[in-house]
C-alpha positions in Angstrom: -0.1 0.2 0.3 1.4 3.6 -0.6 1.7 5.8 1.7 -0.5 8.8 1.5 1.0 12.1 0.4 1.2 14.9 3.1 1.1 18.3 2.2 3.4 21.0 3.4 1.1 24.3 3.7 -1.9 24.7 5.3 -5.1 26.4 4.7 -7.7 28.2 7.1 -9.9 24.7 6.7 -7.2 23.0 8.5 -7.0 25.3 11.1 -10.9 25.2 11.7 -10.6 21.4 12.1 -7.5 21.9 14.5 -8.9 24.7 16.5 -12.6 24.2 16.3 -12.7 28.0 15.5 -14.4 29.7 12.7 -12.9 30.4 9.3 -12.5 34.1 10.1 -10.6 32.9 13.1 -8.5 30.8 11.0 -7.5 33.5 8.5 -6.4 36.0 11.2 -4.6 33.3 12.4 -2.6 32.5 9.6 -1.9 36.4 9.3 -0.4 36.4 12.9 1.8 33.6 12.3 2.9 35.1 9.1 3.4 38.8 11.0 5.6 36.8 13.7 7.9 35.0 11.3 8.2 38.0 9.1 6.4 36.6 6.0 5.0 38.6 3.2 1.2 37.8 2.8 1.8 35.7 -0.3 4.2 33.2 1.4 2.5 30.0 2.7 2.5 28.8 6.4 3.6 25.2 6.9 1.7 22.9 9.3 5.3 22.9 11.4 4.9 26.6 11.8 1.3 26.2 12.9 2.5 23.7 15.5 5.2 25.4 16.7 3.1 28.7 17.1 0.2 27.2 18.7 2.6 25.1 21.0 1.0 21.7 20.0 2.7 18.4 19.1 3.3 18.4 15.5 2.5 14.7 15.1 -0.9 15.5 15.9 -1.5 18.6 13.5 0.3 16.1 10.6 -2.3 13.8 11.5 -5.2 16.2 11.1 -3.9 17.7 7.7 -4.3 14.3 5.8 -6.8 14.4 3.3 
């Protein structure tokens, strides 16, 4: 059986699933992560950056974004 590919980038829908918050909250959180990392608005946020920012175990984040 082939291993499922994982995405490196996350989207607001992924953050909604992880946090249980709204899409608007998720978009704002992504913007706060970008600002704290010094990224420009067009730069993507990775699942590892999200885990670090939220102080959550990266393995749990990775499991939740497998689609």
